[in-house]
TORZAZA-466443 format. One record per residue (C-alpha): x, y, z. Coordinates in steps of 0.05 Angstrom, whole numbers, plus 32768, in hexadecimal, padded with zeros to 4 digits. Example, Ala and Ser with C-alpha at 12.3 -4.5 7.8 and 13.67 -1.06 7.14 Angstrom:
% TORZAZA-466443
80F67FA6809C 81117FEB808F 
//
This chain:
% TORZAZA-466443
877C880B8875 877D88568883 875688688846 87158845885B 870F8869889E 86D5889A889C 86DC88B788E3 86DD88FF88ED 871D892688DF 872589448923 87228910895B 86FC891F899B 86DC895F897E 869589728991 868C893189B9 8644891E89C5 862A89058A08 862B88BB8A0F 85EC889489FE 860888528A16 863588488A51 864988058A71 868487E38A93 86A787A78A78 86DC878A8AA8 870A87C68AB9 86F487EE8A7D 86BA88208A73 869988248A30 867788658A1C 8654886F89D9 863088AB89BB 85FB889D8983 85FF88E48967 864688E0894D 86588898895A 868F88A9898B 86A8886E89B3 86D3887489F1 86F5883B8A16 871288508A59 873B88258A88 872D88268AD2 877288428AE3 876088858AC0 87A288818A96 878C88568A5A 8756886A8A27 8743886189E0 8718889A89C9 86FE88A28981 86C98898894D 86AE88578933 868D884B88F1 8673881188C7 86738806887E 864587D08869 861587BB8831 85DD87E88815 85A687B48820 859D87718842 8570873D8824 855F86FB8843 859F86D78858 85D187018835 85E687368804 85F2872E87BB 863B873687A0 862A8775877C 860A879987B6 862887DD87C1 864687F38802 86278829882C 863488488870 860D882888A9 8609884688EF 8623882C8931 85EC88388966 85DC882889AD 85BC87E389BC 857287E089A7 855C87A089C7 856D87AA8A12 85AB877F8A0F 85E287A48A34 862B87AA8A23 862387AB89D7 861787DB899C 85EF87D0895D 860187D58913 85C687FA88F1 85BB87FB88A7 85A18832887B 8558881B8889 8563881F88D4 856487D488DD 859887B3890C 85C4878388E4 85FC87748914 861C87838957 865A879B8978 8667877789BB 869B878689F0 86BD874F8A1B 86EB87558A55 8725872D8A71 874387518AAB 8767878E8A8E 8754877D8A46 871887938A21 8704877489DC 86D4879089A9 86B4875E897A 868B876D893D 865E8737891E 861E872D88F6 85D887238910 85BC86DE890B 85AD86CA88C2 85CF870488A1 861086FC887B 86328739885D 8676875A8858 8686879A887C 86BB87BE88A0 86B987E088E3 86EC881A88E9 87018837892D 872F8872892B 874488888972 877288B18999 8794888289C8 87A8889F8A0C 87D888808A3C 880D88968A6D 883388D68A5A 887688B38A4E 885A88798A25 8875886B89E0 885E883E89A7 887F87F989A1 887187B38991 8865877B89C6 885687428994 888F871C8974 888D870F892B 88A486D18905 88E586D488DF 88F1871C88F6 8935873588D9 8934877C88F7 894D87978938 892587D58942 89318813896C 890E88558972 8922889B8981 88E988CB898A 889E88C18984 889B888F894B 885F88668935 8863882A8904 883587F588EA 885B87C28918 884787E78957 881087C88981 881987EA89C5 882B882789ED 885F88198A23 886B88458A61 88B588408A79 88A388608ABB 886E882E8ACF 888187EF8AA6 883887EF8A8B 882287E88A43 87E087F58A1F 87DF87C089EA 87AD87C389AF 879E87938977 877487978938 879287D7891D 87D088038918 87EE88438933 87EF8881890B 881788C08914 880B88E68955 87D5891C8956 87D2894F898E 879A892B89AE 87BF88E989BA 87DC88AE8997 87B288A18959 879B8859894D 8771883B8915 875287F78915 872887D888DD 8702879B88EE 86E7876C88B7 86A3875088C6 86AB87198893 86EB86FE88B2 86E886E588FA 873386EA8901 872F873788F2 86F087498915 870B8755895A 872D87938978 874C879189BD 876C87C189EE 879387A68A2A 87B887C78A62 87F6879C8A70 881587A58AB4 885D87938AC4 887187868A7B 88BA877D8A8D 88B0876B8AD8 888187308ACB 88A987138A93 88F687208A99 890687558ACF 88EA87448B14 8912877C8B34 88F887B08B00 88F687F88B16 88F488378AEE 8936884D8AD3 8950888B8AF6 895888BB8ABC 896A88F48AEB 89A888CF8B00 89B788B18ABC 899088D88A86 89B088B08A4E 89DC88758A41 8A2188888A5F 8A5B88978A33 8AA688948A43 8AE9886F8A3F 8B0988388A68 8B4D88198A63 8B4487CF8A6B 8B3887B88A24 8B7C87D08A0A 8BA787DE8A48 8B8B87A68A72 8BB187AA8AB5 8BE487DB8A9E 8BC0881E8AA0 8BD188498ADC 8BC288918AEC 8BF588AA8AB7 8BD688818A7E 8B8F88948A91 8B9F88DD8A94 8BC688DC8A53 8B8B88BB8A30 8B5A88EC8A53 8B8289288A3B 8B7B890E89F3 8B3188FF89FD 8B2389448A1A 8B36896289D7 8B1C892E89A6 8ADF890F89C7 8AC589378A01 8AA7896C89D3 8A81893589AF 8A62891A89F0 8A9488ED8A15 8A8488F48A5F 8AA488BE8A8C 8AEC88A88A99 8AEB88648ABB 8B28884A8AE0 8B3587FF8ADF 8B6587D08B02 8B7988018B37 8B7787D48B73 8BB787BF8B98 8BD987808B7F 8BBB878B8B38 8BF9878B8B0A 8BDC87518AE1 8BA3871F8ADF 8B8386F98AFE 8B5187278B1B 8B4886FA8B57 8B8C87118B71 8B78875B8B74 8B6B877B8BB8 8B23878D8BAA 8B0187988BED 8B2C87C88C15 8B3988038BE6 8B8487F88BE5 8BA288178BA5 8BD987FA8B78 8C0B882F8B87 8C3B881B8B4F 8C0788338B1A 8BDF88638B45 8C1388868B73 8BE888C58B7F 8BAB889E8B97 8B6488988B7C 8B4888D88B97 8B7E89018B75 8B7188DC8B34 8B2588EA8B38 8B3289338B42 8B6389358B06 8B2E89138ADA 8AFB89458AEF 8B29897E8ADC 8B2A89648A96 8ADF89678A93 8ACE891D8A9D 8AA888FB8AD4 8AD788C88AF8 8AC188808AF8 8ADC88438B1D 8ADC87F98B0E 8AD287CC8B4C 8ACA87838B55 8AB3877F8B9D 8A9B87368BA6 8ADF871E8BBC 8B27872E8BC7 8B6D87148BBC 8B8787358BFC 8B9786FE8C2E 8BA4872D8C66 8B60874D8C5E 8B4287098C5B 8B6386F18C9C 8B4C872F8CBF 8B0487268CA8 8B0186D98C9F 8AB786D68CB3 8AA487018C79 8AB986CD8C47 8AA2868A8C2C 8AC386478C3D 8AB686028C24 8AA685C78C53 8AF085BE8C63 8AFA86088C74 8B1F86198C35 8B0E865E8C17 8AE1865D8BDC 8AFF86858BA0 8ADF86A68B65 8AF086D48B2C 8AED870F8B5C 8B1C86F48B8F 8B4186BB8BAF 8B1286C98BE9 8AC786D08BDA 8A9886FD8C01 8A5E86DF8C27 8A2687108C18 89FB86F78C51 8A2A87148C84 8A10875A8C98 8A5687758CAC 8A7087618C67 8A3987868C44 8A4387C38C6F 8A8B87C28C5B 8A7687C08C12 8A4B88008C1F 8A8688208C40 8AB888178C08 8A87882F8BD4 8A76886A8BFF 8AC1887D8C05 8ACB88748BBA 8A8E889E8BA9 8A8E88D68BDE 8AD788DB8BF7 8AFA88C98BB6 8AC588EB8B8B 8AB788B48B55 8A7388BD8B33 8A6D887D8B07 8A7888388B21 8A8187FB8AF6 8A7687C08B27 8A90877F8B0A 8A8787368B1C 8A3E872F8B0B 8A4687018ACF 8A2686BD8ACD 8A5086A18A94 8A7986748AC2 8A7786548B06 8AAA86858B23 8A8386C68B20 8A6286D78B63 8A1F86F18B49 8A0786AD8B33 8A3786858B5C 8A0E869A8B99 89D186768B7C 89F486328B7C 89DC86038BB6 8A2385EF8BC8 8A3586388BD1 89F6864C8BF5 89FE86168C2A 8A4086378C3B 8A20867B8C4C 8A1F86938C92 89D486978C87 89C2865F8C56 897886738C57 898786B78C39 895A86BB8BFC 897B86F68BD9 89C686F98BE5 89D7871C8BA5 89A287508BAC 89BF87628BF0 8A03876F8BCC 89E8879E8B96 89BB87C28BC8 89FC87CF8BF3 8A1F87E98BB3 89E9881B8BA5 89E188338BEE 8A2F883D8BEF 8A3588638BAF 89F9888C8BBB 89BB889F8B92 89DF88D28B69 8A1588A38B49 8A1088768B0B 8A15882D8B17 8A2787FE8ADF 8A1C87B58AEC 8A51878A8AC8 8A3987598AAF 89F487698AC8 89B487438ABA 896F87618AB3 8956871F8AD1 8978872F8B14 897987608B4C 89AA87918B2A 896F87AA8B01 895387CA8B42 899487EF8B52 89C087F88B14 89B9882D8ADE 89DD88078AA7 89F087C08A9B 8A26879E8A74 89F987768A48 8A3187668A15 8A6787318A1E 8AB187478A23 8AC6876A89E3 8B0D874E89ED 8B2E87148A11 8B6387278A43 8BA387428A22 8B86873489DC 8B6F876889A6 8B28876C8991 8B148739895D 8AD88730892E 8ABE86F88959 8AB987298993 8A91875A8969 8A6387228953 8A548710899E 8A4A875A89AE 8A16875F8976 89F3871F898A 89EE873889D1 89D3877B89B9 899C8759898F 8989872C89CA 898787608A00 897A87A489E3 8930879D89F2 893F87AD8A3A 896887EB8A28 894E882D8A45 8910880A8A62 893787E18A96 897C88008A94 89AC881A8A62 89CD87E48A39 8A1887DF8A38 8A3387B489FE 8A7B87BC8A1B 8AAE87EB89FB 8AAD880389B3 8AF287EF8999 8B07880B8953 8B5388018953 8B718801890D 8BA487CD8928 8B6F87998938 8B3487A88909 8B2C87B888BF 8B0587F488B1 8AC787CD889F 8AC887AA88E1 8AD387EA8907 8A96880488E4 8A6C87CA88FC 8A8587D48942 8A72881D8942 8A2D880E8926 8A2087D58957 8A3088008993 8A158844897E 89DA883A8950 89AE881B8988 89C1885389B8 89E5882789E9 8A1A883A8A1C 8A56885189F5 8A9A884A8A14 8ADB884C89EA 8B12881E89FF 8B4C882889CD 8B8E884A89D9 8B71888989BE 8BAF88AF89AA 8BC588738980 8B8688748955 8B89888A890C 8B5F88C888FC 8B28889E88DB 8B218874891C 8B1E88B28946 8AE588C88919 8ABE88888926 8ABD88948970 8AA888DC8965 8A7088C68938 8A568898896E 8A4F88D289A1 8A2588E889C2 89F488AE89CD 89B688B889A5 897888AE89D3 8955886D89BD 8920883D89D5 891587F689BF 88DC87EF898D 88D287A5899B 88CA879689E6 88E0874D89E4 8921872989D8 893987178992 897086E68981 89A886DC894F 89CE870A8920 899587338903 89AC875288C0 8984879188C6 898587C488FE 895587FF88F9 895588408920 891488658912 891F88AE8924 88E888E2892E 88F3892B893D 88C389668939 88DC897A88F4 88E1893488D5 88E488E888D8 891588B988BA 8937887588C0 897F886088C9 8986881988B1 89C287ED88BC 89CB87B3888C 89FD878288AA 8A25874B888B 8A3B871C88C2 8A5A86EB8892 8A9D86E08876 8A8C86F0882C 8A6B872B880C 8A2087288803 89E3874F87F3 89B98765882F 897487848826 8936879A884C 88F087A88835 88C987E4884F 889487BD8876 88CE879D889D 88DE87E188BB 889687F488C6 8889881A8886 885688128850 887087E88815 885F882287E6 888A8855880D 88C2887987E9 8904888F880A 894388B587F7 898188928811 89C888A28826 89FD886E883C 8A2688878876 8A66885F8876 8A748864882C 8A5588A98820 8A29888E87E9 89E888AF87CE 89B7887687C2 8984889E879A 893B88B787A2 88FB889287A7 891B885287BF 88E7881987C1 891187EA87EA 895987E88804 898B87B687EC 89D887BD87EE 8A15879287E6 8A38878F8827 8A7F8777882F 8A91873D885E 8A92875588A8 8A7487968890 8A3987C38896 8A1487F8886E 89F2882F8895 89BA8852886F 89938890887E 894E88898860 892788CB885A 88E088CB8840 88E688E587F9 88CF892C87EE 88C3895587AE 88ED898D87CF 8935899087E1 893D896B8825 896E8959885B 89908917884A 89C78908887C 89FF892188A7 8A44890688B5 8A44891E88FD 8A2588E0891C 8A1288988907 89C988AA8912 89D088DE88D9 89AA891A88F8 898B88FB8938 89BB891E8966 89D2895C8942 899889728917 896889A2893A 893A89BC8907 892B89B788BB 88F589E08898 88E389E98850 88BF8A28883B 88BB8A5387FB 88F88A3487D9 89248A358818 893C8A008846 894A8A19888C 897689EC88B7 898E89ED88FE 89C489BE8914 89F789B5894C 8A4189B9893D 8A7F89A68965 8AB189DF8968 8AF089D28943 8AD48994891E 8AB3899D88DA 8A75897588C8 8A4F896D8888 8A038970887C 89E78953883C 89A789648817 8983893D87E1 8972896787A4 893589518779 893B8958872E 893189A18717 894989C18758 898589EF8757 89AC8A058794 89B48A518794 89CC8A6C87D5 89E38A5A881A 89E58A858859 89FC8A6F88A0 8A028A8888E6 8A388ABA88F7 8A7B8A998906 8A6B8A5B88DD 8A8D8A48889E 8A5C8A248870 8A798A068830 8A4789E987FE 8A5889B987C7 8A2C89918796 8A3789478791 8A1D890A876B 8A0E892F872B 89E68966874E 89BA89388777 89DA894687B8 89EE898787D9 8A258980880F 8A3189B98841 8A6E89B7886C 8A6889DC88AD 8AA589F788D5 8A9E8A1F8915 8ACF8A33894A 8A9F8A248980 8A6989EF8991 8A208A02898C 89E38A03895D 89ED8A248919 89B78A3C88E8 89B98A32889E 898E8A4E8867 89908A298824 896F8A4D87EA 895A8A2587AB 
//
């Protein structure tokens, strides 16, 4: 498609004045005869398609058609010659009009149709190469689901693929959707787009551009609002006790784990330490017995109090977080003191739920004011900076968030006419904790009010059942939830798949690698939940390789379903572009898993050099497709770099994204490869480089204070460089070949 475009090389250069201007719906069309420059501008001033249009048609037209052997020649696009507005003409080499380009409007959509003049029949192609301008934060993505799609796709950086059909703005929830062509790499003038319309095929003779307003809001997220990236610039990272300690972690256990994490994980990007099951009367389940609503602390496990614990956590370099389940309480004395704040059935019996033996009535203003008060105290007096607010699940009848929607519950409200009881609750939570604290909704739903107030959402199901170890079935469910809901990640709120558990006591190595890949590759919230000091070194390493969170955005802005076998992170940085592809085997027997390049948005003829992360295997140069044997309950994680004739960066063992978080620059010039990469002080990491045939490694120099140890692997095809530094920072390497 790209080869038949005959537009000028530099878009928008020396633009001629428009000879034709007209308005179609909410779009303005401007065309200049001199250089065939066509500009489509939306009325909002933010969307435009600006470029050059050209037609390649037959050399001569005779009677009703053109002979099979007629040669092709360039025709011109010109302004209308017959007084009919809102169309352009296709002019042949004899200056005769042989066809037209017309424009149609449907609200915020404009379509461009190319067709023959009456009685003429000929082949031809109209090529329109344009710089697409939209809002500053817009990124390329796909809004149109494909049949039999096997790939979960994410992006990190300004990436364009053949699958993309739109630019989406996360700050406004608007998209500019285009059809009839494809995006190309971004030039300085804007997002480059090429469409080629076939005049002999009605199905391929239309180009359209449409401003779609409220992409998420009008489909799935009625409470959509822009994600506050000042408050939560990336998906949160941290640790919490519930998934292995359950009710048994007090201040001592939390601080013991935090001291270990301060050494082994904080340097890698772990930020938050979340305290769970701290309320009075919380020695064991059920949660409904805990004293949730009056800030009483379980003194047996937290004798020093919650403010003291927050201060100690902060001394270790972490932000203190707090789990709260405030929709009810197990405290009978508190209930009796505030009986009117709670729900009762027709017989006057208290209504119970997962959150408490006594369930809050959200329509009582005094009850909501109390919610604001306790969150204000926990945030501003105690000093907690992250709040995991539980009880929002809709998986059963006893969770308040969805329980409030049931007619038999609503009729028991103090104000049965209240239209939005749950929204009143989450609004009170945000007002209490303040605008500078992170709010995780557990288990939040992008279809509900929490999308307007929370920064992150537990989109995954529980990774463990109470007092049970993690099992393969839990990981499967976590993966399925990720596939289904990752399309809202970073555009609605940060996705939390629940904790990443890698314990050697519960999971085989292959399963732990699957767990790490499921959580970390898509850039989701990453909280560890194991007893950290009990982990084997290789499991400690898994957590380190998941930190920090790689900034990602969904490539497909619609839900997908099932256990997709291929997950693709497409990475773009100023110095290069690559894929990290996960091949999953969700089954109980070993099998072959494969992917073709068009499935990840690449041309079928593309060639890549590959490295498998978990097994440390070089896959060779000029790969034409990817296929690997994957063990049962396993994954293979492959970095695919576009094959070069020169020595090139291949992979890094620092992070599962293999360069996306640690690599800062790579440049090839005059037989030298210059590299800049971040290192973590006291923890070696290895960078690998692919060597084409005939290249010989000669010399390595590194920044002062960095020990760089080279070694040649895989029969001279791979150069490994181990980096060791006493302090964290960016190091520079110079590799001479």
